[in-house]
MIMI-527178 format. One line per 10 residues: number of its first residue (from 1); their letters; for each residue x, y, z of N, C-alpha, C. Coordinates in steps of 0.1 Angstrom, whole numbers. Layout:
NUM) a) X Y Z X Y Z X Y Z | ...
// end
This chain:
1) mvadrikdni) 8 -12 0 0 0 0 9 13 0 | 17 14 10 26 25 11 35 26 -1 | 40 15 -5 49 14 -17 42 19 -30 | 29 15 -31 21 19 -42 19 34 -42 | 17 40 -30 15 54 -29 28 62 -33 | 39 56 -28 52 63 -31 54 62 -46 | 51 51 -53 53 50 -67 44 60 -74 | 31 61 -70 22 70 -76 27 84 -74 | 32 88 -63 37 101 -61 49 104 -70 | 58 94 -71 69 96 -80 65 97 -95
11) daatriatna) 55 89 -99 50 90 -112 43 104 -115 | 36 109 -105 29 122 -107 40 133 -108 | 50 132 -99 61 142 -100 68 141 -114 | 70 129 -119 76 128 -132 67 134 -143 | 54 132 -142 45 138 -152 46 153 -151 | 46 159 -139 47 173 -137 60 178 -144 | 71 172 -141 84 176 -146 85 175 -161 | 80 164 -166 80 162 -181 72 172 -188 | 60 175 -183 52 185 -189 58 199 -188 | 64 202 -177 71 215 -175 82 217 -185
21) vhkagdiveg) 90 207 -187 102 208 -196 97 209 -210 | 86 201 -214 81 202 -227 75 216 -230 | 68 221 -220 61 235 -222 72 246 -221 | 83 243 -214 93 254 -213 99 256 -227 | 100 245 -235 104 246 -249 95 255 -257 | 82 253 -254 72 262 -261 74 276 -257 | 77 279 -244 79 292 -240 91 298 -247 | 102 291 -248 114 296 -255 110 299 -270 | 102 291 -276 97 293 -290 89 306 -290 | 81 308 -280 73 321 -279 82 333 -278
31) asevlkgdvk) 92 332 -269 101 343 -268 109 346 -281 | 112 335 -288 118 337 -301 109 345 -310 | 97 341 -311 87 348 -319 86 363 -315 | 86 366 -302 85 380 -297 97 387 -302 | 109 381 -301 121 388 -305 122 390 -320 | 115 382 -328 114 384 -342 104 394 -346 | 96 399 -337 86 409 -340 72 405 -339 | 69 392 -338 55 387 -337 51 386 -322 | 49 398 -316 46 398 -302 34 391 -298 | 23 393 -306 10 387 -303 11 372 -302
41) agagkiaasa) 16 366 -313 17 351 -313 27 346 -302 | 38 353 -301 48 348 -291 43 349 -277 | 36 360 -273 31 362 -260 20 352 -257 | 12 349 -268 1 340 -266 7 326 -263 | 17 322 -270 23 309 -268 29 308 -254 | 36 319 -250 42 319 -236 31 318 -226 | 20 326 -227 9 325 -217 2 311 -217 | 0 306 -229 -7 293 -230 2 282 -223 | 15 282 -226 24 272 -220 25 274 -205 | 26 286 -201 27 288 -186 14 284 -179
51) aniattsase) 2 286 -185 -10 282 -180 -11 267 -179 | -6 260 -190 -6 246 -190 3 240 -179 | 14 246 -177 23 241 -167 16 242 -153 | 10 254 -151 3 256 -138 -9 246 -136 | -17 244 -147 -28 236 -146 -24 221 -143 | -14 216 -151 -10 203 -149 -4 201 -135 | 4 210 -130 10 209 -117 0 209 -106 | -10 218 -107 -21 218 -97 -29 205 -97 | -32 201 -109 -40 188 -110 -33 176 -105 | -21 175 -108 -13 163 -103 -11 165 -88
61) gvkiasqnld) -9 177 -83 -7 180 -69 -19 176 -61 | -31 179 -66 -43 175 -60 -45 160 -59 | -41 153 -70 -42 139 -70 -32 133 -59 | -20 138 -58 -11 133 -48 -16 136 -34 | -21 148 -32 -26 151 -18 -38 142 -15 | -46 140 -24 -58 132 -21 -55 118 -18 | -46 112 -26 -41 98 -23 -34 97 -10 | -26 107 -7 -19 106 6 -28 108 18 | -38 117 16 -48 119 26 -56 106 29 | -60 100 18 -67 87 20 -58 77 28
71) gvreaadsva) -46 77 25 -37 68 32 -36 71 47 | -35 84 50 -35 88 64 -48 85 71 | -59 87 64 -72 83 70 -72 69 74 | -68 60 64 -68 46 67 -59 42 79 | -48 48 80 -39 46 91 -45 50 104 | -51 62 104 -58 68 116 -69 59 120 | -77 54 111 -88 45 114 -83 32 120 | -72 27 115 -67 15 120 -62 17 135 | -56 28 137 -51 31 151 -63 33 160 | -73 40 155 -85 42 164 -92 29 167
81) devnkpr) -93 20 157 -99 7 159 -91 -1 170 | -78 0 169 -70 -8 179 -71 -2 193 | -72 11 194 -73 18 207 -87 15 213 | -97 15 205 -111 13 210 -115 -2 210 | -106 -11 208 -109 -25 208 -112 -29 222 | -123 -36 224 -126 -41 238 -115 -50 243 | -113 -49 256 -102 -57 262 -108 -68 271
// end
């Protein structure tokens, strides 16, 4: 269980990093367009890529937090059951 959660967390972090690197390339392309004089297209590409990085990071972060919270709840319930067990 814990090992699966750790693997899921690592996978999510990998997806965040991969997306950020890919979109950073798009940001560089947008900056190149701006420098060449196409400010509207370049700025649009930069903004869209930055928004995509933020959206993906937030989405994956919520998944990680939710999965970890579920694990903590399971552990807390287990401890509560043990403490409240009739003797």
